[in-house]
C-alpha positions in Angstrom: -13.1 -4.9 -12.4 -13.1 -3.8 -16.0 -13.2 -0.3 -15.0 -10.3 -0.9 -12.8 -8.1 -2.2 -15.7 -9.2 0.3 -17.9 -8.4 3.0 -15.3 -5.0 1.4 -14.8 -4.2 1.6 -18.5 -5.1 5.1 -18.7 -2.8 5.7 -15.7 0.1 3.8 -17.4 -0.5 5.7 -20.9 -0.8 9.3 -18.9 2.6 8.7 -17.2 3.9 7.5 -20.5 2.9 10.7 -21.9 4.2 13.0 -19.0 7.7 11.1 -19.3 8.3 11.4 -22.9 7.0 15.5 -22.6 9.8 15.5 -20.0 12.1 13.8 -21.9 11.5 16.2 -25.0 12.0 19.4 -22.4 15.4 17.7 -20.9 16.9 17.5 -24.3 15.7 21.2 -25.3 17.0 22.6 -22.1 19.9 20.2 -20.8 18.8 20.9 -17.4 17.4 17.7 -15.6 14.3 17.4 -13.9 13.4 15.6 -10.7 11.4 13.0 -11.2 11.2 11.7 -7.3 12.5 12.5 -3.9 12.0 10.9 -1.0 13.7 12.0 2.5 14.9 8.8 4.3 16.5 10.6 7.2 16.4 13.6 9.1 18.5 14.4 12.2 20.4 17.4 13.7 20.2 19.6 10.3 21.0 16.9 8.0 19.2 14.2 5.8 19.5 11.5 3.7 17.4 11.5 0.5 16.6 9.5 -2.9 16.3 11.4 -6.0 15.7 10.0 -9.2 
């Protein structure tokens, strides 16, 4: 269980660092980046997706 907790803490810290770096890049370039994209529905050439 201790290893799982430390892995979770590392994952959280790593994600935080990546988000901070992404934030700095967006501030410099003024171009947004896609962090998450999920296609919800797809039919007849059209689709709905969630983008964050």
